[in-house]
C-alpha positions in Angstrom: 2.0 -37.9 57.9 1.3 -34.9 55.7 3.5 -32.7 57.9 6.3 -35.2 57.8 6.2 -35.4 54.0 6.2 -31.7 53.6 9.2 -31.4 55.9 11.1 -34.0 53.8 10.2 -32.2 50.6 11.4 -28.9 52.1 14.8 -30.3 53.1 15.4 -31.9 49.7 14.6 -28.8 47.8 16.6 -26.6 50.1 19.6 -28.9 49.6 19.3 -28.3 45.9 19.0 -24.6 46.5 22.3 -24.5 48.3 24.1 -25.5 45.1 25.4 -28.9 46.1 25.2 -30.1 42.5 23.7 -28.2 39.6 22.3 -30.2 36.7 23.7 -27.9 34.0 27.2 -29.0 34.9 26.6 -32.5 33.6 25.8 -31.1 30.2 28.5 -28.5 29.9 30.3 -28.5 26.6 32.7 -25.5 26.9 35.4 -25.1 29.4 37.5 -22.1 30.6 40.5 -23.7 28.9 38.8 -23.6 25.5 38.0 -19.9 25.7 41.5 -19.1 27.0 43.0 -20.9 23.9 40.6 -19.2 21.5 41.3 -15.7 23.0 45.1 -16.2 22.4 44.6 -17.7 19.0 42.3 -14.9 17.8 43.8 -11.9 19.6 44.5 -9.0 17.1 47.4 -7.9 19.3 49.1 -11.3 19.3 48.6 -11.7 15.6 50.0 -8.2 15.0 53.1 -9.1 17.0 53.6 -12.3 15.1 53.3 -10.4 11.8 55.8 -7.8 13.1 58.3 -10.5 13.6 57.8 -11.8 10.1 58.3 -8.2 8.8 61.6 -7.9 10.7 62.9 -11.1 9.1 62.3 -9.5 5.7 64.0 -6.4 6.9 66.9 -8.5 8.1 67.4 -9.9 4.6 67.1 -6.4 3.1 69.8 -5.0 5.5 72.0 -8.0 4.7 71.8 -7.1 1.0 72.4 -3.4 1.7 75.5 -3.8 3.9 77.2 -6.9 2.2 76.0 -7.4 -1.3 77.0 -5.6 -4.5 74.6 -3.2 -6.0 74.3 -3.2 -9.8 72.8 -0.3 -11.7 72.2 0.4 -15.3 71.9 4.0 -16.3 72.9 6.8 -18.7 71.8 10.0 -20.3 71.6 11.2 -23.9 71.6 14.9 -24.7 71.2 16.7 -28.1 72.2 20.4 -28.4 71.2 21.4 -32.0 72.0 24.8 -33.5 71.3 26.6 -36.8 74.5 27.8 -38.5 74.9 30.4 -41.3 78.6 29.7 -42.0 79.7 30.2 -45.6 76.5 32.0 -46.3 74.4 28.9 -46.0 71.8 28.2 -43.4 71.9 24.7 -42.0 70.6 22.7 -39.1 73.1 20.7 -37.1 71.9 18.2 -34.5 75.4 17.5 -33.1 77.4 20.6 -33.7 80.9 20.8 -32.1 81.8 24.3 -33.2 80.5 27.1 -35.4 81.3 30.7 -36.2 77.9 32.1 -37.0 75.0 30.3 -35.4 71.8 30.4 -33.3 71.5 28.2 -30.3 73.5 27.2 -27.2 77.2 28.1 -27.0 78.9 24.8 -27.9 81.7 25.8 -25.6 79.4 25.7 -22.7 76.9 23.0 -23.6 77.2 20.3 -26.2 75.6 17.0 -27.1 76.9 14.0 -25.2 76.2 10.3 -24.5 76.9 8.7 -21.1 75.6 5.1 -20.8 76.8 2.0 -19.0 76.6 -0.3 -16.0 77.9 0.4 -12.5 78.6 -1.8 -9.6 79.1 -0.8 -5.9 80.4 -3.2 -3.3 80.4 -2.2 0.4 83.6 -3.2 2.1 82.9 -2.1 5.7 79.3 -3.2 6.2 79.9 -6.3 8.4 79.8 -4.4 11.7 76.9 -2.3 10.6 75.0 -5.5 9.8 75.9 -7.0 13.1 74.5 -3.9 15.0 71.3 -3.9 12.8 70.7 -7.6 13.5 71.2 -7.1 17.2 68.5 -4.4 17.2 66.2 -6.7 15.2 66.8 -9.5 17.7 65.9 -7.2 20.6 62.8 -6.0 18.8 61.7 -9.6 18.2 62.3 -10.3 21.9 60.0 -7.3 22.7 57.4 -8.7 20.4 57.6 -12.1 22.2 57.3 -10.3 25.5 54.3 -8.3 24.3 52.6 -11.6 23.2 53.3 -13.1 26.6 52.0 -10.1 28.4 48.9 -9.9 26.1 48.2 -13.6 26.7 48.5 -13.1 30.4 46.1 -10.2 30.4 43.7 -12.1 28.2 43.7 -14.9 30.7 42.6 -12.5 33.4 39.9 -10.9 31.3 38.5 -14.1 29.9 38.4 -15.7 33.3 36.5 -12.7 34.7 33.9 -12.9 32.0 33.6 -16.7 32.4 33.1 -16.4 36.1 30.3 -13.8 35.6 28.6 -16.2 33.3 28.9 -18.9 35.9 27.3 -16.6 38.5 24.4 -16.0 36.1 23.9 -19.7 35.6 23.9 -20.4 39.3 21.4 -17.6 40.0 19.2 -19.0 37.2 19.4 -22.5 38.7 18.4 -21.0 42.1 15.3 -19.5 40.4 14.4 -22.9 39.0 14.8 -24.6 42.4 12.7 -21.8 44.1 10.0 -22.3 41.6 9.9 -26.0 42.3 9.6 -25.2 46.0 6.8 -22.7 45.3 4.9 -25.4 43.3 5.1 -27.7 46.3 4.0 -24.9 48.6 1.1 -24.2 46.3 0.1 -27.9 46.5 0.3 -27.8 50.3 -1.8 -24.7 50.5 -4.4 -26.3 48.2 -4.6 -29.3 50.6 -4.9 -27.0 53.6 -7.6 -24.9 51.9 -9.6 -27.9 51.1 -9.6 -28.7 54.8 -10.6 -25.1 55.6 -7.3 -24.3 57.2 -6.1 -21.9 54.5 -7.7 -19.4 52.2 -7.6 -18.9 48.4 -5.9 -15.6 49.1 -2.9 -17.6 50.2 -2.9 -19.4 46.9 -3.0 -16.1 45.1 0.0 -14.9 47.1 1.9 -18.0 46.0 1.1 -17.3 42.4 2.3 -13.7 42.6 5.5 -15.0 44.2 6.0 -17.4 41.4 5.6 -14.7 38.8 8.1 -12.5 40.6 10.5 -15.4 40.7 10.1 -15.9 36.9 10.8 -12.3 36.3 14.0 -12.5 38.3 15.0 -15.6 36.3 14.5 -13.7 33.0 16.6 -10.9 34.3 19.3 -13.3 35.2 19.2 -14.8 31.7 19.6 -11.4 30.2 22.7 -10.9 32.3 23.9 -14.2 31.2 23.4 -13.4 27.5 25.3 -10.1 27.9 28.2 -11.7 29.7 28.4 -14.5 27.3 28.4 -12.0 24.4 31.3 -10.1 26.1 33.1 -13.4 26.4 32.6 -14.3 22.7 33.7 -10.8 21.6 36.9 -11.1 23.7 37.7 -14.6 22.4 36.6 -14.1 18.8 34.1 -16.9 19.1 30.4 -17.4 18.4 29.5 -20.0 21.1 26.2 -20.5 22.7 26.9 -23.9 24.5 26.7 -24.4 28.2 29.7 -23.7 30.4 31.3 -26.1 32.8 32.1 -25.2 36.3 35.5 -24.0 37.4 37.3 -23.5 40.7 40.4 -21.4 40.9 43.1 -22.1 43.4 45.4 -19.7 45.2 49.0 -20.5 44.3 52.1 -19.8 46.4 53.6 -16.3 46.1 56.2 -15.8 43.4 59.5 -15.3 45.1 61.7 -14.7 42.0 61.7 -11.6 39.9 58.3 -10.8 38.5 57.6 -11.6 34.9 56.2 -8.1 34.4 59.6 -6.6 34.8 61.4 -8.2 31.8 59.8 -5.8 29.4 61.6 -2.8 30.9 65.0 -4.4 30.5 64.2 -5.2 26.9 63.3 -1.5 26.3 66.6 -0.4 27.8 68.4 -2.8 25.6 66.5 -1.5 22.6 67.5 2.1 23.4 71.1 1.1 23.5 70.9 -1.0 20.3 69.3 2.0 18.5 72.1 4.2 19.6 74.7 1.7 18.4 73.1 1.6 14.9 73.4 5.3 14.7 77.2 5.0 15.1 77.3 3.8 11.5 77.2 7.4 10.4 80.4 8.1 12.3 82.5 5.2 11.2 84.6 5.1 8.0 82.5 3.8 5.2 84.6 2.3 2.4 83.2 0.8 -0.8 84.5 -0.4 -4.2 82.9 0.8 -7.4 83.3 0.1 -11.0 81.5 1.1 -14.2 81.7 0.2 -17.9 80.0 1.7 -20.9 80.3 4.6 -23.4 81.1 8.3 -22.7 81.4 10.7 -25.5 80.8 14.3 -26.4 80.1 13.6 -30.1 77.9 11.0 -31.6 80.0 10.6 -34.7 82.5 8.4 -33.0 80.6 7.0 -30.0 81.4 3.4 -31.1 85.0 4.1 -30.3 84.4 5.5 -26.8 83.7 2.3 -24.9 85.7 1.7 -21.7 85.6 1.1 -17.9 86.7 2.6 -14.6 87.2 1.3 -11.1 88.0 2.9 -7.7 87.3 3.2 -4.0 84.9 5.5 -2.3 85.5 6.7 1.4 83.3 8.7 3.7 84.0 9.5 7.3 82.3 12.0 9.5 84.8 14.0 11.5 82.6 16.5 13.2 78.8 16.9 13.4 78.5 19.7 15.9 77.9 17.4 18.9 75.0 15.4 17.5 76.4 12.1 18.6 76.7 13.3 22.2 73.1 14.4 22.2 72.0 11.0 20.9 73.9 9.3 23.8 72.3 11.5 26.3 68.9 10.7 24.8 69.6 7.0 25.2 70.7 7.5 28.9 67.5 9.5 29.7 65.3 6.8 28.0 67.0 4.1 30.1 66.5 6.1 33.3 62.8 6.4 32.4 62.6 2.6 32.0 64.4 2.0 35.3 61.8 4.2 37.0 58.9 2.5 35.3 60.3 -0.9 36.3 60.6 0.2 40.0 57.1 1.7 40.0 55.6 -1.5 38.4 57.3 -3.7 41.0 56.0 -1.5 43.9 52.5 -1.5 42.4 52.5 -5.3 42.1 53.6 -5.8 45.7 50.9 -3.3 46.9 48.2 -5.0 45.0 49.2 -8.5 46.2 49.1 -7.3 49.8 45.7 -5.6 49.2 44.3 -8.8 47.6 45.4 -11.0 50.4 43.6 -8.8 52.9 40.5 -8.7 50.8 40.4 -12.5 50.4 40.7 -12.9 54.2 37.7 -10.6 54.7 35.9 -12.4 51.8 36.4 -15.8 53.5 34.9 -14.4 56.7 31.9 -13.0 54.8 31.3 -16.3 53.1 31.4 -18.2 56.4 28.9 -15.7 57.9 26.6 -15.9 54.9 26.7 -19.7 54.9 25.7 -19.6 58.6 22.9 -17.2 57.7 21.7 -19.5 55.0 21.7 -22.5 57.3 19.7 -20.5 59.9 17.2 -19.6 57.3 16.9 -23.2 56.2 16.2 -24.2 59.8 13.7 -21.4 60.2 11.8 -22.4 57.0 11.6 -25.9 58.2 10.0 -24.8 61.4 7.7 -22.4 59.6 6.6 -25.2 57.3 5.5 -27.2 60.4 3.7 -24.2 61.9 2.0 -23.4 58.6 0.7 -26.9 58.4 -0.6 -26.6 61.9 -2.3 -23.3 61.1 -0.2 -21.2 63.5 1.5 -19.2 60.8 0.2 -17.4 57.7 1.6 -17.6 54.2 2.8 -14.0 54.4 5.1 -14.9 57.3 6.6 -17.7 55.3 7.0 -15.7 52.1 8.8 -12.9 53.9 11.3 -15.4 55.3 11.4 -17.2 52.0 12.4 -14.0 50.2 15.1 -13.3 52.7 16.4 -16.8 52.3 16.5 -16.4 48.5 18.3 -13.1 48.9 20.9 -14.8 51.2 21.4 -17.6 48.7 22.0 -15.2 45.9 24.4 -13.2 48.1 26.3 -16.3 48.9 26.8 -17.1 45.3 27.9 -13.5 44.6 30.4 -13.8 47.5 31.8 -17.1 46.2 32.2 -15.7 42.6 33.8 -12.6 43.9 36.3 -14.7 45.8 37.1 -16.5 42.6 37.5 -13.1 40.9 39.9 -12.0 43.6 41.9 -15.2 43.2 42.0 -14.6 39.4 43.3 -11.0 40.0 45.8 -12.3 42.5 47.0 -14.9 40.0 47.4 -12.1 37.5 49.7 -10.0 39.7 51.4 -13.0 41.3 53.4 -13.6 38.1 
C-alpha cells in the first residue's frame, strides 16, 4: 500500500511539473494587450511625431498668411542735422538748418534733417501656387509622421512581446521550482518512513535537504531574472506595474502576399524629395505684389504738417539666371530618390530572407520540442520506476537524485524551447507585415 501511494503521489506531482496548468494564471491581472497599449500611449517617439504634426499645422497657417494675406507695417525715421552758424557776425545754433554760408557741421547739401513716417501695406498677388506647393510638402511630411508612428508602434509590439515572454518563462521556471520542492518534501517523508524501518539512512535525508536548498537557490535566481525582465518591460511601456502576468500563446499567421507595409516609408521619402524641389521653384517664378503707403515725408520740420500723402504701386521680382543652381537641385532630388529606391529594394530582400530563415528555424524548433517532450516523458517513467525500487531498497537516494536533476533540467529546457518558439513566432509576425 505504501508503494502504491508513493507512486500515485509521484504521478500527480509530475503532471503538475509538466506545466499542464499553473496556478498563477488564475490570478493574473495584467495581459500582453495592456502593455502593448501602454507602450504606444507612452512612447516618446510617437508623442514626438504627434507634436510634429501639430507644429506643421501651425506652420501651414503661417505660410497661408505669408503667401496670401496683406502685411501691414508701421515705421519711420527722424533725423536732426544741427549746425552752428556765424552768418552776419552772429553765432547761432540751428537744429534744422536748410542752408548757411558760414557754419560748422555737416554740409546741408549732402545731409539734412528729415522726417519719414507712415504705414505701409504689401499684398502678395502670386502666392496661391506657392501656398499649394507648401501645403503639399506639409501633407507629405504629416504622412511620414503617421508612417513613423505606425512603424514605431509595430516595433514596440515586437519588443514588448519579447520582454513579456521572457517574464512568462521566468514565471514558469519559478513554478517548476515550487513543484519540485513539493516533490522533495514528499520524498523526504518517504525516506523518513523507510529509515524508521531500517531500510534507509539519515544520510539520505541529509541529501534530500541539500537538494531542497539547491532548488530554493535556483528559485531565487529565477525570481531575480523575473524582476529584471519585468523592470525592462515597465521601462519600455512607461509603467510601474508589479502585478502578475497572464499567459499568452502566439499563433503563426498566413504569409503576407501583398506589398509589405515596411516599404511605404520609402515612397513617402521619394515624394518628400520631389515636394521639396517644387517648393524651391518659388524662387524662379515671377513674384508680383501690390504695395501702398501713407504718411509724412519732409526734409524740413517747419512745414511737416503740410507734407502728408500716400503712394501705391506694384513690385515684381523674377530670377532669370542663377548660374545653374536649379539644375543642381533637380539632380540632388533625383539622386535622393535613387537612394530611396535602393533602400526599398534592400529592405524587401532582407524581409524575404528573414522570413525564410525564421520558417526554417521554427521547423527545427518544433522537432526539438517534440524530442524534449519525449525525453521528459521518459524521465517521468524512469522516476516512477526508481520510486518503486527505492521503496523496495534496491536503489539509493543518490541514484534517484541524479535522475531527478536531469529530469528538472529537461523540464526547464522544454520551457525554454517553447518560449523560444513563441519568440520566433513574434519575430516572424514582425517581418510578415
